[in-house]
C-alpha positions as CSV (number, residue, x, y, z in Angstrom):
1,M,234.0,276.7,21.0
2,P,231.0,277.6,23.2
3,P,231.6,280.4,25.8
4,I,232.4,279.3,29.3
5,R,229.9,280.5,31.9
6,A,231.6,282.4,34.7
7,F,228.6,281.9,37.0
8,L,226.2,278.9,37.0
9,K,222.7,279.5,38.3
10,S,220.4,276.8,39.6
11,D,216.8,277.0,40.6
12,V,216.1,274.3,43.3
13,L,212.8,273.4,44.9
14,Q,213.1,270.3,47.1
15,P,211.1,268.9,50.1
16,T,212.5,267.6,53.3
17,L,210.2,265.5,55.4
18,T,211.2,263.9,58.7
19,V,209.0,261.3,60.5
20,D,210.1,260.3,64.1
21,L,208.5,257.2,65.6
22,F,208.8,256.2,69.3
23,F,207.7,253.0,71.0
24,A,208.1,252.3,74.7
25,P,206.9,248.7,75.6
26,T,208.2,249.2,79.2
27,D,209.4,252.0,81.4
28,Y,213.0,250.9,80.9
29,L,213.0,250.0,77.2
30,Q,212.4,252.4,74.3
31,L,212.6,251.9,70.5
32,A,213.0,254.9,68.2
33,T,213.4,255.6,64.5
34,S,213.8,258.6,62.3
35,I,212.8,258.4,58.6
36,I,213.8,261.2,56.3
37,T,212.6,262.0,52.8
38,E,214.7,264.5,50.9
39,P,217.0,265.0,47.9
40,V,219.7,262.3,48.0
41,I,221.4,263.3,44.7
42,D,222.6,266.8,44.2
43,P,221.9,268.5,40.8
44,E,224.8,269.3,38.5
45,P,226.0,272.9,38.6
46,G,223.7,275.1,36.5
47,E,220.9,272.5,36.3
48,N,217.5,273.2,37.8
49,A,215.9,270.7,40.2
50,I,212.2,270.6,41.0
51,F,211.3,267.7,43.2
52,E,214.0,265.6,41.6
53,G,216.3,263.0,43.2
54,I,214.0,262.4,46.1
55,G,214.8,259.4,48.3
56,T,213.6,258.0,51.6
57,Y,216.1,256.5,54.1
58,V,216.3,255.5,57.8
59,A,218.5,258.1,59.5
60,E,218.1,256.5,63.0
61,L,216.9,253.2,64.3
62,Y,217.9,252.3,67.8
63,G,216.9,250.9,71.2
64,T,217.5,252.5,74.6
65,V,217.7,250.7,77.9
66,E,217.5,252.7,81.1
67,A,219.0,251.2,84.3
68,D,219.7,254.0,86.7
69,P,222.3,255.6,86.7
70,A,223.2,254.3,83.3
71,T,221.4,254.6,79.9
72,L,222.5,252.3,77.0
73,R,221.6,253.1,73.4
74,V,222.4,250.6,70.6
75,G,221.7,250.7,66.9
76,K,222.0,253.4,64.2
77,F,221.9,257.0,65.5
78,D,223.4,260.5,65.1
79,T,226.1,261.0,67.6
80,I,226.1,264.4,69.3
81,F,229.5,265.9,70.0
82,S,229.1,269.7,69.5
83,V,226.7,272.3,70.9
84,A,225.8,273.4,67.4
85,S,222.5,271.4,67.5
86,E,221.4,273.5,70.4
87,I,222.4,277.0,69.4
88,A,222.7,277.2,65.6
89,P,219.8,279.1,64.1
90,G,218.5,279.3,60.5
91,I,217.4,277.0,57.7
92,N,221.0,275.8,57.1
93,A,221.5,274.8,60.7
94,T,221.0,271.1,59.9
95,D,223.8,271.1,57.4
96,L,226.0,272.9,59.8
97,V,225.4,270.5,62.6
98,S,226.0,267.5,60.3
99,D,229.5,268.9,59.6
100,F,230.3,269.1,63.3
101,D,228.6,265.9,64.5
102,A,228.9,262.4,63.1
103,D,225.6,261.4,61.5
104,E,224.3,257.9,60.7
105,R,226.6,255.9,62.9
106,L,226.2,252.3,63.9
107,G,227.2,251.2,67.4
108,G,226.6,251.8,71.0
109,E,226.5,254.6,73.5
110,I,226.4,254.6,77.3
111,I,225.5,257.6,79.4
112,L,226.2,257.8,83.1
113,G,224.4,260.3,85.2
114,F,225.7,261.4,88.6
115,E,225.5,264.3,91.0
116,S,228.6,266.5,91.9
117,L,229.0,270.1,92.9
118,G,225.3,270.7,92.3
119,L,225.5,269.9,88.6
120,N,224.1,267.1,86.5
121,H,226.9,265.2,84.6
122,A,226.8,262.7,81.8
123,L,229.6,260.6,80.2
124,A,229.0,259.1,76.7
125,A,231.1,256.9,74.3
126,T,230.1,256.0,70.7
127,A,231.0,254.1,67.5
128,F,231.4,254.0,63.6
129,T,229.9,254.6,60.1
130,D,226.8,252.6,59.0
131,R,227.4,250.4,55.9
132,T,224.4,248.2,56.2
133,I,221.4,248.2,53.8
134,L,220.0,251.1,55.9
135,S,222.7,253.4,54.4
136,N,220.8,253.2,51.0
137,S,217.5,254.9,50.2
138,L,214.2,254.0,48.5
139,F,212.7,255.6,45.4
140,T,216.0,257.3,44.4
141,S,219.0,255.3,45.4
142,R,221.9,257.2,47.0
143,G,224.0,254.0,47.0
144,R,225.0,251.8,49.9
145,T,228.0,253.1,51.8
146,S,231.1,250.9,51.5
147,L,234.6,250.9,52.8
148,S,235.8,252.2,49.4
149,D,233.9,255.5,50.0
150,G,236.5,256.4,52.6
151,G,236.0,259.0,55.3
152,A,236.7,259.3,59.0
153,G,235.1,256.6,61.0
154,N,234.3,254.4,57.9
155,T,236.4,251.4,59.0
156,D,236.0,247.9,60.2
157,G,235.4,247.3,63.9
158,L,235.0,249.7,66.8
159,S,237.9,251.9,65.7
160,S,236.3,255.3,66.4
161,F,234.9,256.7,69.7
162,S,233.9,259.9,71.5
163,I,233.8,260.8,75.2
164,V,231.8,263.8,76.4
165,L,231.4,265.2,79.9
166,D,228.7,267.8,80.3
167,G,226.7,269.3,83.1
168,C,224.1,272.0,83.8
169,K,222.7,273.9,86.7
170,G,219.0,274.9,86.6
171,S,217.8,272.5,84.0
172,E,218.4,269.1,82.3
173,T,221.6,269.1,80.2
174,V,219.7,268.8,76.9
175,D,217.9,272.0,77.7
176,C,220.8,273.9,79.2
177,Y,221.4,276.4,76.5
178,M,217.8,277.7,76.6
179,D,216.9,277.2,80.3
180,G,220.0,276.6,82.4
181,E,221.8,279.0,84.6
182,F,225.2,277.6,83.8
183,G,226.4,274.7,81.7
184,Y,229.5,273.2,80.2
185,R,230.6,270.5,77.8
186,L,234.1,268.9,77.5
187,G,234.7,266.3,74.8
188,F,237.3,264.2,72.9
189,R,236.7,262.3,69.7
190,H,238.9,260.0,67.7
191,Q,237.8,258.8,64.2
192,K,240.1,256.4,62.4
193,A,240.8,257.3,58.8
194,G,239.0,255.2,56.2
195,Q,240.4,253.9,52.9
196,P,241.8,256.5,50.5
197,T,239.3,257.4,47.7
198,D,240.1,257.4,44.0
199,E,240.3,261.2,44.2
200,A,242.7,261.1,47.2
201,I,244.9,258.6,45.4
202,E,244.9,260.7,42.2
203,E,245.9,263.8,44.1
204,E,248.4,261.8,46.2
205,L,246.8,262.9,49.5
206,T,247.8,261.3,52.8
207,L,244.8,260.8,55.0
208,G,245.0,260.6,58.7
209,S,242.8,259.9,61.7
210,E,240.7,262.7,63.1
211,R,241.1,263.9,66.7
212,A,238.7,266.6,67.9
213,Y,238.7,268.4,71.2
214,L,235.7,270.4,72.6
215,A,235.4,272.8,75.5
216,A,232.2,274.8,75.7
217,A,230.4,276.8,78.4
218,T,227.0,278.6,78.6
219,K,225.9,281.1,81.2
220,R,222.7,283.0,81.5
221,P,223.2,286.8,82.1
222,I,221.9,288.4,85.3
223,S,219.1,290.0,83.2
224,G,217.9,286.5,82.2
225,I,217.0,287.8,78.8
226,S,219.3,285.6,76.8
227,T,222.0,282.9,77.0
228,A,225.6,283.4,75.9
229,A,227.9,280.6,74.8
230,R,231.6,280.4,74.4
231,T,233.4,277.5,72.9
232,M,237.1,276.6,72.5
233,P,237.5,274.0,69.7
234,W,240.6,272.3,68.5
235,S,241.0,269.5,65.9
236,S,243.7,267.7,64.2
237,Q,244.1,265.2,61.4
238,A,247.2,263.1,61.7
239,P,249.9,263.3,60.4
240,R,249.2,267.0,59.9
241,S,250.2,269.4,62.7
242,W,247.8,270.7,65.3
243,K,245.5,273.4,64.1
244,W,243.0,275.9,65.6
245,S,239.5,275.4,64.2
246,R,237.3,278.4,64.5
247,G,233.6,277.8,65.1
248,L,231.3,276.1,67.5
249,T,233.4,272.9,67.6
250,S,236.1,271.1,65.8
251,Q,235.3,269.9,62.3
252,P,235.4,266.2,61.4
253,I,235.9,264.7,58.0
254,R,232.5,263.9,56.5
255,S,232.0,260.2,55.9
256,R,229.6,260.5,53.0
């Protein structure tokens, strides 16, 4: 019997290329897409991977209509729930953010801007997992997402949504962490549980819908040298009891 390796070492060299395209035929209508080329199949533990399993897929493809004070976005896009995309540093930040936020979702989002107490506010609501042909990839196929893949938000119909209220003094809300004097974000997200996977059935796991709550604030110190952030996240997965989730935001169940 061959010896069992206690530690498996893998040497991995893989590219990641993102191409963002933007087209604005009018002042009120914009079309955007994000095309990503990267590994879509993970190597087996202990195996080396040099430019292997590379695929190209459409991460986002949506249209935006602006009609002050509302902005409507429809199509496939990454929903933003946490503040991790604004403050998480390092080469692994993208993976971290994808755990917090819901990527590659299909549906609609509406943002309402208004003035109150000297702050700029926005309210947004969103939708569910993409299972169209856009969920697959070229060159190396990662497979088209289906209902049997399970995961939070991978359901029929508009069964998942998120609502976020944020504001910032001193800059636009999207630049608040770096440039704002004071900002905040409050949010609630519900993602209905998808079908149980074969693994979940085998392990007799009971899956429940995800509910996430977000409360975050940023404030620039008097010195103006840096910006501090404090967040208070909670998340729950019914029928489990409430739990405290440490980190930047609550953590959803990944759909892929």
